[in-house]
N, C-alpha and C positions, 0 to 999 in steps of 0.2 A: 485889762490891767490887773496884775496879781497883787496880793497882799504882801507887804514886806515892811520891816521896821524903818526903811529908808524911802525917800521919795514923797509923793503927795499923800497927805494924811490929814484927818480931822480928828480932834479929840472930843469925847463926850465923857464927862466924869473922870478924866485922867486916863481913859483907855483909848488905844489907837483904833480907829476904824478905817477900813480901806475904801478909797474912792474908786468909782468906776471910771471908765475912759472919758465919760462926759462930765466928770467932776462931781457926780452924785454919789450918795451912800446908799447901798442896798441892804435891806433887812428881809430875811425870809421869815414869814409869820405863819406858823402852823396853828390854824384856828378853824374849828368846824362850824362855829356860829357866826353868821353874817353880821349880826348886831354888835358882837364883841370886836370883830375885825374893823367895822366902821368906827367904833369908839376909839380904838387904838389909832386908826388912820387920822381921826380928828385931833387926837392928842398930839400926834407927831407934827402937826402943822405949827405947833408952838416951838418946835426945835429949830435950831439954826446951825447948820443947814438941815432942812427937813429931809428925812430919808425917804427913798422910794421903797414901797412895800410890795413884796411878791408873796401872794398868799398860796399856801398849801392847805387843802381842806381836811387833811388828816395826817397822822404821823407817817404812814406808808408813802404818801405823796411827797412829804418833806424829805424822806430818806431817798426817794428816787431823784428828787431835784438835786440834793447834795452830791449824789453819786453820778449825776449826769446820765441817767438811764431813761429809757422810754421816751416820752415826749420832751424831756429836758436834756437830750444829748447834744444840743447845739449851745456851746458855752458863749457864743456871741449873743444869742437871744436870751439865754438863761445863765448869766454869770454867777460865780460864787458870791454869796452874800458876805458882808462884813460882820453880821450878827444874826443869830437865830432866836426868835421869840416863839415860845411854844406853850400852848394850852396843855394842861396836864391830863385832862380827861377828854379823849377823842375816840371816835370809832376806828376800827381796824388796828391801830397801834397808838398807844398813848404817848404823851410827851416826855415820859421819864426815860 
């Protein structure tokens, strides 16, 4: 299911977020530290609806995911996220 201003949507803070085919919201999280990812994952359980989090270990992996390249070339398995959350300091490619 693609993102569009019409159709199924959920709003968080007044911004539209795209829902996946199963009704969930997907966020891509570019984070190299496991503890920081787990902290964000725990914080997201307080959101309604809670987003599904897809982790990328570094900026280069996040870029591959968004481009649908390499291991992420199957959009059914790796759909486009409605939001990207990025650590600023990461190996290989930072979040800026």
